[in-house]
N, C-alpha and C positions, 0 to 999 in steps of 0.2 A: 280584319283591318277595314278602314273606311275608304270612302271615295272622295275625290276632290275634282271639281270642275274649274278650269281656268280659262278666262278669255282675256285677250289683249287688244287694246284699242289706243289710238292716238287722239289726244284732245286738240282743239283748235290752237292752243298755245304751244303745241309741240311736245307736251308731256305725254309719256306713255303710262297708261293705267292698266294694271293687271288685277282683274277681279278674281278673287279666290272664293270658292264655296265648298263647304264640306269639311272633311277631316284632313289635317296635315300630320301624317304619320309615316311609318316605314314604307307603306304601300304607295304613297303619293308624293313624297318630298323630292324624289329625283326629278320628276316632271317639273315641279315648281322651280327647283334650283336651276335646271337647264333653261327654262323659260326666262328667268330673271337674268342669269349670267349671259346667255347667248344674245338676248335682246339688247342688253346694255352694251356689249362689245360690238354688235353689228350696227345698231342704230345710234348709239351715243347721244341719247336724249338729254336735254337740260335737266329734266326731272323724271324719275320713275316713281309712280304712286302705286302702292300695293294695297288694294282695298280688301280688308279683312272682315267686313261687316257680317258676312254669312259663314265665317269659319266657326264650326261647332266644336272642334277639338284640335289641339296642337300639342305634340309631345316635344321632347328635346331635339328630335330630328327635324321637326318643323322650325324650331328656333334656329337650328344650324343652317337650314336653307335660307332663312331670312338674313342671317349673318353673312352668308355667301353673297347674297344679292347686295347687301350693304357694302361689303368689301369690293365687289366688282364695280359698284357705282363710284366709290372713291377712286378706283384705278382709272375710270373713264372720265372723271370730273363731273359726274352727274349727281344731282341731289336725290336721295332715297327717302321716301316718305311712307310711313304706314298710316293708312286711313281707317278710321272707325274700328279699331280692334275691339272685339267683344270683351266683356269683363273677364272671361276665362282666359283669353289670349293675353290680355293686358296683365293679368295675374302671373301667367307663366313668364312674361318678360320682366316683371318686377322681381320674381323669385330668383331668376338667373342674374339679376343685376344689369340687364340690358335695356330696360325701359328708357333710361335717360339717353343712352347711345342713339336710340331711335327717335329721340325728341318727345317722348311720352312722359307724363308725370311719373315720378318714382313711387308715389303713394296714391291710394284711392282718395277721391275727394271727400269721402265720408258724408255723414248726414249733414244737411244744410239747416242752419238755424236762423231764425229771424230775430233781430234785435231792434226794437223801435227807437 
């Protein structure tokens, strides 16, 4: 199983940012779920931003942890934002049909073409 490192910080605008690095799988998702849900209930921020730039792997349990955070944010009236999901993470969210729920495009942008 993989490893994940999470750090939490508050931005000047009051949003809480949770930076996640590594793998979100059976060995790591409980820590993420706890960090998201407990922070949302204790701090009640206007926004919680989960930065997934450096997430290298995410299975269905990782998706479940993000859904738990999303649901906790709705309960507390906070906005829940996924920032910079890697293509792998974005694909997992599209496959499960959850990309749109998280405000992400439901399809890959695909190759860009130039038309003069």
